Every structure is written in structure tokens, then in C-alpha cells.
Backbone bond lengths (Angstrom), bond angles and torsions (degrees), N, CA, C in turn:
res aa  C-N    CA-C-N  psi(-1)  N-CA   C-N-CA  omega(-1)  CA-C   N-CA-C  phi
1 X - - - 1.458 - - 1.520 110.15 -
2 X 1.319 115.24 139.80 1.465 120.03 -178.39 1.519 111.19 -57.77
3 X 1.349 117.65 132.35 1.459 122.41 -178.21 1.520 113.27 -100.39
4 X 1.314 116.93 -13.80 1.463 119.30 177.72 1.524 108.02 -147.03
5 X 1.325 116.60 162.67 1.448 121.06 -174.70 1.521 111.09 -125.45
6 X 1.314 116.22 146.10 1.446 123.24 172.30 1.534 108.08 -67.52
7 X 1.311 117.60 124.86 1.463 120.89 -177.83 1.521 111.89 -59.09
8 X 1.317 117.78 -25.75 1.451 120.79 179.85 1.530 112.52 -85.51
9 X 1.312 117.65 -9.59 1.469 121.55 -179.85 1.521 108.23 -136.65
10 X 1.316 115.59 64.28 1.457 120.26 -170.68 1.521 112.00 -133.08
11 X 1.330 117.21 29.15 1.447 120.21 175.52 1.525 109.40 -81.26
12 X 1.309 115.94 161.21 1.467 120.95 173.99 1.531 107.33 -108.63
13 X 1.322 115.83 121.62 1.458 121.85 177.32 1.519 108.12 -100.84
14 X 1.320 116.44 123.60 1.463 122.54 177.61 1.520 107.63 -117.69
15 X 1.323 116.76 135.19 1.457 118.29 175.96 1.523 110.09 -134.75
16 X 1.335 115.27 153.79 1.459 118.52 177.55 1.514 113.45 143.07
17 X 1.327 115.49 -142.77 1.448 122.47 -165.49 1.534 114.00 -78.53
18 X 1.326 113.97 142.07 1.469 123.05 169.33 1.527 106.46 -118.76
19 X 1.324 116.56 126.06 1.465 121.33 -173.17 1.526 110.18 -136.74
20 X 1.321 116.19 144.17 1.458 121.69 166.51 1.525 107.90 -96.20
21 X 1.340 117.38 115.16 1.457 122.42 -178.86 1.530 110.74 -89.13
22 X 1.320 115.64 137.38 1.466 121.96 168.31 1.520 105.62 -115.35
23 X 1.325 116.77 104.49 1.464 122.61 -172.65 1.525 109.13 -94.36
24 X 1.330 115.96 120.96 1.461 122.40 -177.67 1.527 109.14 -114.90
25 X 1.338 116.70 120.33 1.463 121.76 178.05 1.528 107.63 -118.53
26 X 1.329 118.91 97.61 1.468 121.03 179.11 1.534 110.77 -65.30
27 X 1.319 116.49 147.46 1.464 119.33 179.34 1.529 111.58 -82.36
28 X 1.314 116.35 -9.99 1.460 122.10 176.96 1.508 109.31 -159.90
29 X 1.331 118.45 -170.11 1.466 121.09 179.17 1.529 111.61 -57.67
30 X 1.341 116.24 141.24 1.459 120.66 177.69 1.527 108.81 -71.32
31 X 1.350 116.35 126.89 1.459 121.92 -178.56 1.524 109.60 -100.71
32 X 1.316 116.97 128.57 1.464 121.08 -178.98 1.525 110.82 -70.23
33 X 1.328 115.58 141.19 1.464 123.83 171.88 1.531 114.41 64.35
34 X 1.343 116.21 21.90 1.469 119.32 174.89 1.520 108.89 -157.33
35 X 1.322 117.93 -176.14 1.458 121.92 -176.14 1.529 111.53 -79.93
36 X 1.319 115.07 145.03 1.461 122.28 169.31 1.528 106.95 -126.76
37 X 1.331 119.76 111.67 1.470 120.36 178.10 1.528 110.60 -55.73
38 X 1.328 116.70 136.27 1.463 121.33 -174.12 1.512 109.94 -150.65
39 X 1.341 113.73 158.03 1.464 120.55 166.22 1.520 107.63 -94.49
40 X 1.340 117.05 125.73 1.465 121.37 -177.75 1.522 108.28 -123.93
41 X 1.335 115.18 120.51 1.469 121.01 -175.50 1.518 109.51 -129.76
42 X 1.320 116.60 134.45 1.467 121.12 175.04 1.521 109.05 -96.88
43 X 1.344 115.60 126.52 1.453 121.60 -179.65 1.526 109.62 -138.74
44 X 1.331 117.25 151.45 1.467 118.95 171.61 1.519 109.33 -71.75
45 X 1.333 116.88 145.27 1.460 120.59 -178.52 1.521 112.02 -152.55
46 X 1.331 114.67 -150.29 1.461 121.68 -172.91 1.514 108.44 101.06
47 X 1.328 117.27 124.71 1.466 120.44 -171.59 1.523 112.98 -53.94
48 X 1.325 117.41 -52.39 1.469 119.80 -179.42 1.524 111.05 -64.51
49 X 1.329 117.19 -39.67 1.467 121.04 178.44 1.526 111.33 -63.15
50 X 1.328 116.07 -38.51 1.470 120.09 178.12 1.523 110.87 -61.26
51 X 1.337 115.93 -46.52 1.471 120.18 179.63 1.524 110.30 -58.70
52 X 1.338 116.25 -48.32 1.462 120.03 -179.03 1.523 111.41 -60.10
53 X 1.330 116.74 -41.13 1.468 120.72 -176.71 1.523 111.86 -66.57
54 X 1.332 117.73 -42.26 1.461 119.59 177.23 1.524 110.98 -68.75
55 X 1.321 118.02 -34.97 1.464 120.05 174.23 1.527 110.43 -59.61
56 X 1.332 115.95 -43.35 1.458 119.86 179.82 1.518 112.11 -61.78
57 X 1.343 117.32 -44.56 1.457 121.45 179.34 1.531 110.87 -63.34
58 X 1.331 116.55 -33.88 1.464 120.70 178.70 1.526 113.34 -75.96
59 X 1.314 116.82 -4.93 1.456 120.44 176.77 1.512 114.49 89.95
60 X 1.328 118.03 6.99 1.464 120.20 177.36 1.525 109.33 -76.75
61 X 1.325 118.82 138.23 1.464 120.57 176.61 1.523 109.41 -71.48
62 X 1.333 117.17 115.04 1.464 120.65 -170.83 1.520 111.60 -134.89
63 X 1.333 114.47 136.94 1.458 123.02 171.94 1.519 108.19 -110.81
64 X 1.332 116.79 133.45 1.456 120.47 174.96 1.518 109.52 -115.84
65 X 1.334 116.05 136.38 1.460 121.88 179.68 1.522 108.30 -122.72
66 X 1.331 116.77 123.62 1.456 119.84 -178.97 1.519 111.35 -161.26
67 X 1.332 115.51 -173.35 1.466 121.40 -175.93 1.529 109.68 -135.08
68 X 1.326 115.79 136.38 1.466 121.59 -178.08 1.520 109.12 -134.61
69 X 1.334 115.88 169.86 1.458 119.59 173.11 1.514 111.01 -68.03
70 X 1.315 117.08 146.55 1.470 120.67 -174.57 1.529 111.92 -61.26
71 X 1.323 117.73 -33.59 1.453 120.19 -179.63 1.511 113.93 -75.55
72 X 1.320 116.53 -8.78 1.462 122.23 -174.46 1.530 111.96 -112.98
73 X 1.322 117.46 -0.10 1.469 120.52 -170.01 1.524 112.63 -62.79
74 X 1.320 118.22 -46.12 1.463 120.60 -177.21 1.525 111.06 -64.80
75 X 1.314 116.71 -41.23 1.468 120.19 179.28 1.523 110.74 -63.29
76 X 1.330 116.06 -46.47 1.465 119.85 -179.17 1.526 110.99 -64.73
77 X 1.327 117.01 -40.55 1.458 121.35 178.06 1.532 110.18 -59.11
78 X 1.327 115.78 -41.92 1.461 121.11 -179.56 1.517 111.57 -66.57
79 X 1.340 117.64 -39.12 1.458 121.19 179.40 1.521 111.39 -62.04
80 X 1.307 117.19 -40.18 1.464 120.36 177.04 1.526 110.93 -69.21
81 X 1.327 116.76 -42.88 1.469 120.37 -178.45 1.524 111.19 -61.16
82 X 1.334 117.36 -36.17 1.466 121.30 -178.62 1.525 112.51 -61.29
83 X 1.327 117.55 -26.15 1.469 120.01 -178.48 1.535 111.64 -109.98
84 X 1.336 116.64 17.47 1.450 120.08 171.50 1.514 115.82 84.48
85 X 1.335 117.17 20.16 1.465 121.00 -179.39 1.521 109.98 -100.66
86 X 1.327 116.39 132.71 1.462 122.06 172.01 1.527 106.84 -85.75
87 X 1.334 116.47 102.78 1.462 121.09 -174.13 1.521 111.27 -97.37
88 X 1.316 115.26 137.03 1.464 123.56 177.31 1.525 106.01 -119.81
89 X 1.340 115.70 91.99 1.452 121.37 -171.76 1.518 111.26 -110.00
90 X 1.325 115.94 123.01 1.460 119.35 171.94 1.524 108.59 -87.14
91 X 1.332 116.28 151.35 1.464 121.39 -175.47 1.517 109.84 -106.91
92 X 1.327 116.14 125.75 1.458 120.94 177.79 1.524 108.82 -87.22
93 X 1.337 118.26 125.06 1.472 119.90 -176.26 1.525 113.75 -77.00
94 X 1.341 117.03 -10.52 1.465 119.90 -174.48 1.523 111.91 -116.79
95 X 1.330 116.71 -51.77 1.461 120.80 -173.13 1.520 111.53 -89.89
96 X 1.343 117.61 144.89 1.464 120.83 177.66 1.529 110.73 -79.19
97 X 1.312 116.77 169.22 1.464 121.45 171.23 1.533 108.95 -58.17
98 X 1.326 116.50 141.40 1.456 121.02 -178.60 1.520 112.72 -59.74
99 X 1.339 115.72 155.03 1.461 121.48 -180.00 1.527 110.45 -137.62
100 X 1.330 115.66 147.62 1.464 121.99 175.28 1.523 109.24 -137.36
101 X 1.323 116.07 133.77 1.454 121.83 167.76 1.525 106.80 -95.31
102 X 1.338 116.79 118.53 1.462 122.48 -178.15 1.524 108.53 -105.67
103 X 1.336 116.72 114.23 1.462 121.74 176.69 1.521 108.18 -95.22
104 X 1.322 117.12 116.56 1.461 122.42 -174.75 1.526 109.81 -101.19
105 X 1.338 115.91 127.73 1.464 122.27 175.73 1.518 108.06 -133.76
106 X 1.338 116.97 90.00 1.464 120.30 -176.07 1.512 110.57 64.47
107 X 1.341 116.43 -124.64 1.462 120.76 178.73 1.523 112.43 -84.74
108 X 1.330 117.58 -3.27 1.464 121.62 -176.66 1.520 110.95 -100.86
109 X 1.334 114.61 149.88 1.459 120.79 177.86 1.525 108.86 -135.31
110 X 1.329 115.69 142.19 1.460 121.77 169.61 1.521 106.73 -118.91
111 X 1.349 116.61 134.71 1.459 119.89 -172.71 1.527 110.56 -124.31
112 X 1.324 115.06 126.88 1.459 122.64 177.07 1.528 106.95 -107.63
113 X 1.330 116.35 116.96 1.466 120.39 -162.93 1.527 113.34 -119.12
114 X 1.322 115.29 136.05 1.466 123.14 166.13 1.516 106.87 -122.47
115 X 1.325 118.41 112.84 1.465 121.22 -170.55 1.522 112.71 -73.37
116 X 1.305 118.82 -24.92 1.449 121.14 176.37 1.517 113.39 55.28
117 X 1.345 116.07 -132.93 1.467 121.53 -175.18 1.519 113.13 -61.89
118 X 1.335 117.93 -21.25 1.470 120.48 177.52 1.527 111.92 -58.08
119 X 1.333 117.12 -24.87 1.463 120.70 -179.57 1.525 111.67 -60.81
120 X 1.325 116.42 -28.51 1.462 120.72 -175.38 1.523 113.30 -100.19
121 X 1.337 117.01 6.40 1.463 120.02 179.41 1.526 110.20 -80.26
122 X 1.327 116.78 145.01 1.450 122.07 176.18 1.520 110.19 -136.36
123 X 1.330 116.41 148.47 1.467 120.95 -179.99 1.519 112.03 -63.07
124 X 1.317 118.05 -13.92 1.471 120.26 177.03 1.523 111.48 -68.48
125 X 1.336 117.47 -13.83 1.458 120.11 176.58 1.529 111.49 -74.81
126 X 1.326 117.33 -12.35 1.471 120.84 171.45 1.523 106.88 -81.28
127 X 1.318 116.95 108.48 1.460 120.93 -170.68 1.528 112.09 -82.34
128 X 1.321 115.42 157.69 1.462 120.46 174.87 1.524 110.78 -61.38
129 X 1.329 116.91 -30.85 1.471 120.50 178.85 1.523 110.61 -62.11
130 X 1.336 117.49 -42.68 1.461 120.48 177.10 1.518 111.37 -65.71
131 X 1.312 117.05 -38.75 1.461 120.71 -178.07 1.521 112.05 -66.37
132 X 1.330 117.44 -27.51 1.468 120.39 -179.42 1.527 112.31 -62.46
133 X 1.336 116.62 -26.19 1.464 119.66 -179.14 1.531 111.75 -106.62
134 X 1.323 117.78 11.85 1.466 121.63 -174.53 1.522 111.88 -95.56
135 X 1.340 114.86 139.05 1.456 120.78 168.71 1.519 110.65 -100.97
136 X 1.355 115.46 -33.36 1.459 122.88 179.55 1.523 108.27 -134.06
137 X 1.332 116.10 138.86 1.468 122.29 171.85 1.525 107.36 -118.71
138 X 1.336 116.75 121.91 1.471 121.05 -175.89 1.518 110.60 -119.15
139 X 1.349 115.43 139.94 1.461 120.62 173.16 1.520 109.14 -149.97
140 X 1.337 117.10 177.96 1.459 121.61 -177.41 1.520 111.16 -122.54
141 X 1.331 114.79 167.05 1.452 120.30 -178.89 1.507 114.00 -60.34
142 X 1.336 117.91 -23.12 1.463 119.45 179.94 1.525 111.82 -59.42
143 X 1.322 117.24 -29.86 1.468 120.45 178.54 1.525 111.70 -71.80
144 X 1.325 116.80 -12.99 1.466 121.98 176.49 1.521 110.91 -99.86
145 X 1.329 117.05 -43.92 1.465 120.96 -173.69 1.520 113.27 -62.24
146 X 1.337 115.89 -40.02 1.453 119.97 -164.35 1.524 114.18 -101.18
147 X 1.325 116.39 32.53 1.455 120.46 174.41 1.519 109.31 -147.42
148 X 1.324 115.54 148.09 1.463 120.23 175.43 1.524 111.55 -92.63
149 X 1.328 116.05 -12.48 1.467 120.63 -178.73 1.527 109.62 -107.45
150 X 1.319 117.11 105.61 1.456 121.19 -177.22 1.532 113.06 -100.22
151 X 1.319 116.63 5.50 1.459 119.44 177.32 1.519 112.77 -59.30
152 X 1.357 119.35 -41.12 1.474 118.74 178.85 1.529 113.27 -59.85
153 X 1.342 117.79 -36.73 1.467 120.45 177.81 1.517 110.37 -67.59
154 X 1.330 117.12 -46.06 1.460 120.67 -179.72 1.534 110.78 -63.46
155 X 1.320 116.00 -38.72 1.468 120.04 176.11 1.526 110.35 -63.62
156 X 1.338 116.18 -39.32 1.464 119.72 -179.94 1.521 111.22 -63.12
157 X 1.339 117.60 -40.09 1.466 119.65 175.35 1.530 109.93 -53.33
158 X 1.322 115.81 -49.77 1.464 120.21 -177.09 1.525 110.85 -65.03
159 X 1.332 117.38 -41.86 1.460 120.20 -179.84 1.522 111.09 -66.24
160 X 1.339 116.57 -37.87 1.459 120.57 178.47 1.520 110.80 -65.59
161 X 1.319 116.70 -42.44 1.469 120.71 177.15 1.537 110.83 -59.25
162 X 1.309 115.87 -45.44 1.471 118.93 -179.72 1.520 111.54 -62.82
163 X 1.318 116.73 -31.17 1.465 121.03 179.49 1.528 111.96 -79.89
164 X 1.343 117.47 -9.70 1.456 121.28 177.50 1.514 114.23 83.53
165 X 1.355 117.73 16.75 1.463 121.47 179.37 1.521 110.56 -98.40
166 X 1.334 116.29 167.69 1.458 121.87 175.99 1.523 109.29 -107.58
167 X 1.330 115.98 158.57 1.456 122.25 -174.13 1.522 109.73 -112.49
168 X 1.330 115.38 131.01 1.459 123.13 -179.49 1.526 109.17 -119.51
169 X 1.347 116.34 139.25 1.461 120.37 -177.60 1.524 111.35 -140.45
170 X 1.321 115.65 133.56 1.460 123.47 168.78 1.524 106.46 -108.82
171 X 1.343 119.27 117.36 1.470 119.27 -178.29 1.519 114.00 -61.17
172 X 1.340 117.56 -27.12 1.474 123.73 164.82 1.518 116.21 78.32
173 X 1.328 120.18 -27.32 1.459 119.80 -174.21 1.517 110.41 -156.66
174 X 1.351 116.07 116.70 1.468 119.64 176.64 1.524 110.36 -63.28
175 X 1.334 116.01 -41.89 1.459 119.54 178.06 1.512 112.23 -64.27
176 X 1.341 115.89 -37.99 1.458 119.91 178.22 1.521 111.77 -62.91
177 X 1.338 116.61 -43.20 1.464 120.52 178.12 1.525 110.39 -63.49
178 X 1.329 116.43 -43.88 1.465 120.68 -177.95 1.522 111.14 -63.53
179 X 1.328 116.23 -44.56 1.466 119.97 179.81 1.522 111.76 -66.53
180 X 1.311 116.20 -38.01 1.464 121.21 -177.98 1.523 110.93 -71.51
181 X 1.327 116.39 -37.18 1.466 121.72 -177.30 1.514 110.54 113.19
182 X 1.348 116.38 121.90 1.458 120.79 -174.33 1.521 111.82 -62.63
183 X 1.314 117.97 -50.27 1.468 120.03 -177.53 1.521 111.24 -61.80
184 X 1.314 115.78 -41.16 1.467 120.62 179.19 1.521 110.39 -63.81
185 X 1.341 116.32 -42.42 1.459 120.56 -179.83 1.529 110.95 -64.04
186 X 1.326 117.10 -46.49 1.464 120.31 -179.28 1.522 111.48 -64.36
187 X 1.314 116.57 -35.09 1.466 119.48 177.87 1.526 111.05 -64.79
188 X 1.329 116.46 -41.22 1.467 120.61 -177.70 1.522 112.73 -76.39
189 X 1.332 117.60 -15.28 1.468 120.58 -178.51 1.527 112.44 -107.80
190 X 1.307 117.19 11.94 1.468 120.20 -175.74 1.528 112.81 -66.21
191 X 1.328 117.77 -15.53 1.457 120.05 178.46 1.515 114.32 -90.84
192 X 1.336 117.51 7.29 1.463 122.05 -175.31 1.529 110.70 -85.47
193 X 1.340 116.94 139.96 1.467 122.76 -179.53 1.526 112.69 -92.94
194 X 1.335 117.04 -40.00 1.468 122.53 -173.82 1.527 107.83 -124.25
195 X 1.339 116.75 123.61 1.462 121.55 -171.00 1.519 109.06 -125.06
196 X 1.355 117.14 128.34 1.458 122.87 -171.13 1.534 112.41 -124.26
197 X 1.331 119.64 67.58 1.459 120.31 177.48 1.525 111.69 -82.53
198 X 1.336 115.82 156.81 1.463 118.82 166.59 1.530 108.45 -94.26
199 X 1.329 116.68 -178.68 1.461 120.11 -172.85 1.526 111.77 -63.64
200 X 1.331 117.60 -43.91 1.464 119.85 -179.63 1.523 111.12 -62.32
201 X 1.320 116.28 -42.76 1.472 119.87 178.42 1.520 110.89 -64.94
202 X 1.341 116.29 -40.72 1.457 120.10 178.40 1.514 112.12 -62.06
203 X 1.321 116.98 -39.71 1.464 120.56 178.70 1.529 111.43 -64.42
204 X 1.325 116.34 -42.49 1.467 119.50 177.99 1.525 110.66 -64.26
205 X 1.322 116.62 -42.14 1.466 120.96 -175.39 1.529 113.53 -69.79
206 X 1.334 116.83 -29.20 1.467 119.99 -174.19 1.528 113.89 -112.70
207 X 1.330 117.84 -20.75 1.455 120.27 -172.57 1.513 113.14 75.02
208 X 1.319 117.54 8.23 1.468 122.98 -179.50 1.523 110.24 -101.52
209 X 1.333 116.54 166.36 1.446 120.23 -176.30 1.500 115.59 -112.84
210 X 1.345 117.75 -32.67 1.458 121.50 -173.74 1.530 111.12 -90.24
211 X 1.339 117.01 136.31 1.470 120.13 -176.42 1.523 115.05 -54.81
212 X 1.331 117.88 -43.87 1.466 119.32 -178.39 1.520 111.05 -64.20
213 X 1.331 116.83 -38.55 1.462 120.80 178.79 1.528 110.99 -68.39
214 X 1.317 115.26 -40.63 1.469 119.61 179.24 1.522 110.61 -62.29
215 X 1.326 116.35 -49.53 1.464 120.43 -178.61 1.526 110.98 -61.94
216 X 1.327 117.03 -40.99 1.465 119.99 179.37 1.522 111.02 -63.28
217 X 1.333 116.89 -40.57 1.467 120.25 -179.95 1.526 110.82 -66.29
218 X 1.323 117.38 -45.75 1.467 120.41 179.54 1.526 111.18 -68.39
219 X 1.340 116.23 -29.06 1.459 120.67 178.37 1.514 113.65 -65.29
220 X 1.326 117.18 -14.96 1.464 120.44 175.64 1.524 111.73 -79.80
221 X 1.335 115.90 -16.61 1.467 120.89 -178.89 1.519 112.37 -103.27
222 X 1.340 116.50 -39.48 1.459 120.79 -174.00 1.529 110.56 -112.10
223 X 1.337 118.16 134.53 1.469 120.57 -179.75 1.525 113.94 -56.24
224 X 1.347 117.10 -33.72 1.458 121.05 175.64 1.517 108.78 -135.44
225 X 1.336 116.64 117.59 1.462 122.37 175.72 1.517 108.43 -114.05
226 X 1.341 115.84 127.30 1.461 122.04 177.71 1.521 106.95 -122.58
227 X 1.336 116.58 104.42 1.461 122.89 -176.36 1.524 109.39 -96.60
228 X 1.337 116.71 119.22 1.463 120.54 177.91 1.528 108.63 -93.86
229 X 1.334 115.80 133.07 1.469 120.12 -176.15 1.531 111.00 -128.12
230 X 1.337 115.67 38.25 1.454 121.81 173.06 1.517 113.03 61.00
231 X 1.321 116.10 -128.78 1.458 121.57 -177.13 1.527 112.51 -70.07
232 X 1.349 116.54 -7.61 1.468 120.26 178.27 1.523 112.61 -96.16
233 X 1.339 117.62 3.62 1.447 120.50 170.65 1.523 115.62 99.82
234 X 1.330 114.98 -143.95 1.462 123.57 -171.51 1.529 108.60 -136.28
235 X 1.347 116.02 144.95 1.462 120.89 170.42 1.526 107.84 -125.27
236 X 1.335 116.69 130.76 1.462 121.99 -177.32 1.524 109.96 -122.11
237 X 1.328 115.25 135.63 1.468 121.61 172.20 1.521 107.76 -128.07
238 X 1.320 116.65 123.36 1.462 121.68 178.93 1.521 109.94 -119.15
239 X 1.331 115.71 126.51 1.470 122.77 176.70 1.526 112.07 53.33
240 X 1.338 116.38 39.78 1.454 120.65 175.52 1.509 115.88 73.67
241 X 1.338 117.89 12.43 1.467 121.42 -178.88 1.529 110.37 -74.27
242 X 1.332 116.81 176.72 1.456 121.13 176.28 1.532 110.08 -63.31
243 X 1.328 117.47 139.79 1.466 119.79 178.88 1.532 111.80 -60.58
244 X 1.330 115.55 140.13 1.458 121.92 176.49 1.521 108.55 -114.63
245 X 1.328 115.61 129.03 1.462 120.14 -177.77 1.524 110.40 -104.19
246 X 1.318 115.85 136.63 1.463 122.67 177.80 1.523 108.14 -120.54
247 X 1.323 116.25 132.44 1.456 120.99 -179.37 1.533 110.49 -70.65
248 X 1.319 115.29 149.76 1.461 120.54 175.43 1.520 109.92 -72.52
249 X 1.330 115.82 159.20 1.458 119.45 173.12 1.523 108.57 -98.98
250 X 1.327 116.69 145.41 1.457 121.54 -177.58 1.525 110.06 -72.06
251 X 1.342 115.48 136.02 1.457 119.68 177.44 1.514 109.32 -156.77
252 X 1.317 116.32 153.11 1.468 121.49 175.81 1.522 108.18 -93.24
253 X 1.336 116.58 115.73 1.454 121.31 -175.57 1.518 111.39 -90.25
254 X 1.334 116.01 128.81 1.457 122.73 173.52 1.522 109.67 -98.70
255 X 1.338 116.02 -43.65 1.465 122.68 -177.20 1.529 107.41 -150.49
256 X 1.347 118.96 115.68 1.463 120.70 -176.85 1.528 114.37 -77.60
257 X 1.345 116.86 -2.54 1.470 119.62 -176.87 1.528 110.74 -58.82
258 X 1.326 115.91 126.33 1.464 120.90 175.69 1.506 115.76 84.96
259 X 1.345 118.31 5.43 1.465 119.60 -178.60 1.521 111.32 -61.08
260 X 1.337 116.66 -43.39 1.463 119.79 178.97 1.511 112.33 -64.59
261 X 1.325 116.95 -39.40 1.467 120.75 178.61 1.527 110.62 -63.71
262 X 1.330 116.53 -43.05 1.459 120.54 179.87 1.526 110.68 -64.73
263 X 1.339 116.52 -39.98 1.464 119.52 177.05 1.524 110.74 -60.02
264 X 1.322 116.82 -47.09 1.467 120.32 179.95 1.523 110.67 -59.13
265 X 1.337 116.60 -42.69 1.467 120.10 179.62 1.520 111.14 -60.39
266 X 1.331 117.05 -47.13 1.458 119.94 179.11 1.513 111.93 -62.13
267 X 1.335 115.81 -43.05 1.466 119.95 -179.92 1.531 110.46 -61.61
268 X 1.336 117.13 -47.91 1.460 120.31 -177.28 1.526 111.95 -67.83
269 X 1.336 117.29 -37.17 1.469 119.83 178.81 1.515 110.50 -61.19
270 X 1.330 116.58 -42.99 1.465 120.56 178.80 1.516 111.42 -70.13
271 X 1.333 116.61 -43.77 1.471 121.62 -177.97 1.526 111.07 -62.97
272 X 1.329 115.33 -35.78 1.465 119.70 177.86 1.523 111.00 -59.45
273 X 1.325 116.88 -41.46 1.465 120.83 -179.10 1.525 111.73 -73.17
274 X 1.345 116.01 -42.59 1.459 120.91 -179.45 1.529 108.50 -160.44
275 X 1.334 118.40 113.89 1.467 120.08 -178.69 1.532 111.93 -65.24
276 X 1.317 115.49 93.92 1.454 122.58 -178.57 1.526 107.88 -138.63
277 X 1.320 117.56 120.34 1.462 121.30 -173.05 1.525 111.65 -63.35
278 X 1.328 117.68 -47.44 1.458 120.78 -176.53 1.527 111.50 -60.45
279 X 1.328 116.16 -48.18 1.463 120.19 -178.21 1.526 111.14 -66.18
280 X 1.327 116.40 -38.37 1.458 119.64 -178.15 1.521 111.73 -69.86
281 X 1.337 117.52 -40.93 1.465 120.73 175.61 1.522 110.08 -62.26
282 X 1.321 117.41 -42.69 1.465 121.19 -177.75 1.522 111.44 -61.85
283 X 1.338 117.57 -45.83 1.460 119.40 179.84 1.524 110.30 -69.23
284 X 1.325 117.56 -37.92 1.458 119.91 176.33 1.513 111.65 -58.14
285 X 1.333 117.04 -45.15 1.462 120.47 179.46 1.524 111.84 -66.38
286 X 1.321 116.59 -37.59 1.469 120.52 178.78 1.523 111.02 -61.34
287 X 1.339 116.27 -44.33 1.463 119.58 -178.29 1.527 110.66 -71.69
288 X 1.340 117.50 -38.07 1.464 120.28 176.97 1.522 111.03 -61.42
289 X 1.335 116.98 -38.39 1.468 120.83 178.26 1.527 110.43 -64.03
290 X 1.312 116.97 -34.21 1.457 120.60 178.22 1.520 111.26 -66.19
291 X 1.331 116.91 -43.16 1.463 118.90 -173.98 1.521 111.88 -72.05
292 X 1.329 118.92 -34.88 1.466 118.99 -178.70 1.522 112.18 -74.95
293 X 1.327 117.49 -13.42 1.462 121.75 178.40 1.520 112.37 -85.40
294 X 1.345 117.76 2.21 1.453 122.29 -179.57 1.528 108.73 -131.03
295 X 1.323 116.40 171.09 1.458 121.19 172.56 1.516 108.28 -95.81
296 X 1.327 116.22 126.03 1.461 120.76 -178.86 1.503 111.88 107.18
297 X 1.337 115.18 154.71 1.461 121.21 -170.24 1.518 114.44 -94.71
298 X 1.321 118.25 -17.51 1.470 120.57 179.56 1.525 110.03 -102.96
299 X 1.346 117.39 159.52 1.476 119.81 176.25 1.525 110.34 -62.46
300 X 1.316 114.85 146.45 1.462 120.00 -179.24 1.518 112.19 -83.47
301 X 1.342 117.55 -17.19 1.455 120.66 177.93 1.511 108.16 -157.02
302 X 1.307 116.96 171.84 1.449 121.61 -179.47 1.519 112.50 -85.96
303 X 1.333 118.31 2.52 1.467 119.73 178.39 1.492 109.99 -79.03
304 X 1.339 116.90 136.46 1.458 120.63 -175.47 1.520 111.14 -83.91
């Protein structure tokens, strides 16, 4: 895996889902067939979009490639621009921008999803021109789960290699991996350099239960595995070495939505400047702590 980047070709290209989040935080248990008082907030979201937005706020040069409904394109473009992201959004003439209802219960979330225009997105929309200036290309498992044609992803691996960039992936959904098939998923992701599963995803992918064992197993497949384990911290394996565990930082959580995305953004922003595990984990944790202290998965402003 590349250890340093050409300063002239060191942008981070992120591609994938654009979502409008409706975040619901009930004030108590949800009662069937009657009202449950709740806080309901509309925020922009989407795992890949969240990563790009936090990268932009952190000052990393970032391009985002995605697809939205035609009636929503200007608004979405503006939301990315406000946080320093160069967005390349295609407009779907039929389907609206994707939407998710996020039900928050403490550290747990339940998500009701309509993918909308994301259904018609393809990795071929990431152009060779963008790859020429890329040091890192990041995407999520949703770009694998929700299509029957994986040739564009495999082609992107080859195009990214030719451009001299590295590939980063967050599997994004334990249920998505399970439904798609573990062996099939691992086969399609064998070209990935940097892998960012959470504990549930790691358990599905390996069949193991303990974080150190999970990270060690995934470290045999991916040059860099960064396993996030919530309040229990982070485990990192690089080039098949012994797993290294990092303690979590204390924070008061309001809404856990997007914590993993924010961590990935912080890690990649630091790694882009200087590939150093300690510094990258520290910035990832700092940004994750910021996102859980607010409602919504993207930054609320471009101020750091």
C-alpha cells in the first residue's frame, strides 16, 4: 500500500449514496397505535456523503460523486459546497433523492430506507480525470450490495491502481453483508487497501466474536484493517502485524448516527497528510466525538 502521496495528486475522491435523513428521537418507549412524543429533525445524510462532508470541514481536498433527484440537485450541490466539498452530482429524471427515517434509541439506531436515485448510480461516474488527482478513493458497501452488475466496481479498482491511488472501503452494514453473502462480498473487495468495519460487520465477515481476533482475521485480507468497536475503542492491523488496540475517548452522545462515517473521515484526512496510525486514530476519534454530540450525521457548518 502506498505510504506517501504526490502533493499534486493527493485529493480524496468519495463516491456513493446521497440521502435525506429524518432523525427521530422518541422521549420514551414507542407506543403502538398512539402518539409517542419525539424530536424529529431533517438532516442531509448518506454514509459516503457524510464522509465527504466531514473531510471537507477538516480541510482535506475532496471530490464527491453521487446521484440525486433532478428537483433536488441545486440544494444538494449547495449543501456540499457549504462544507468545502467539490460535488459532482448527476440528476435522476425519475427517482427522487434517497431518504432514510432514523429511529434513535440510546446508542442503537433503526433505519427505514428508500434508496431513490442512488439505485441508478454507478462507479463509472467516477471519471479518470478525477482519479488523476486522487491519493485515496473511498466508498461504502452500499455501492456493492445494491447492484447486480459489479463490473463498474472492478473496473474502478483497476483504474484507481493505474492512477496510483489507494482504495478505502467501509462495509457500512452488517445486515447488508449478510444478505449479500460473506464470501461473495470478500471476493469483490479483495482489491481494497484500507478497510473500516465496525464490530457487528466484523463478526459477520469472520464468524468470530472477539475484536482482536476479528481484526487479526481481516488483517490477513486487507493491508490496513481499522475495526471500530464503539465505546470500547479501535483495533488496527497493518500488513498482518499484531492487532493494536486504542481506547475510546469519553463523550456524551446525543445521536450516534454517522459516528463511523465521521471516524473514517478523520482517519483519512490525517492519513492523507502523513500515514501514521496513532495520529489518524486520534483525529478519527475526535471527529466521531463531534458528530455524536449533535443531531444528524453531517457537520452543521464549515467551522472546525
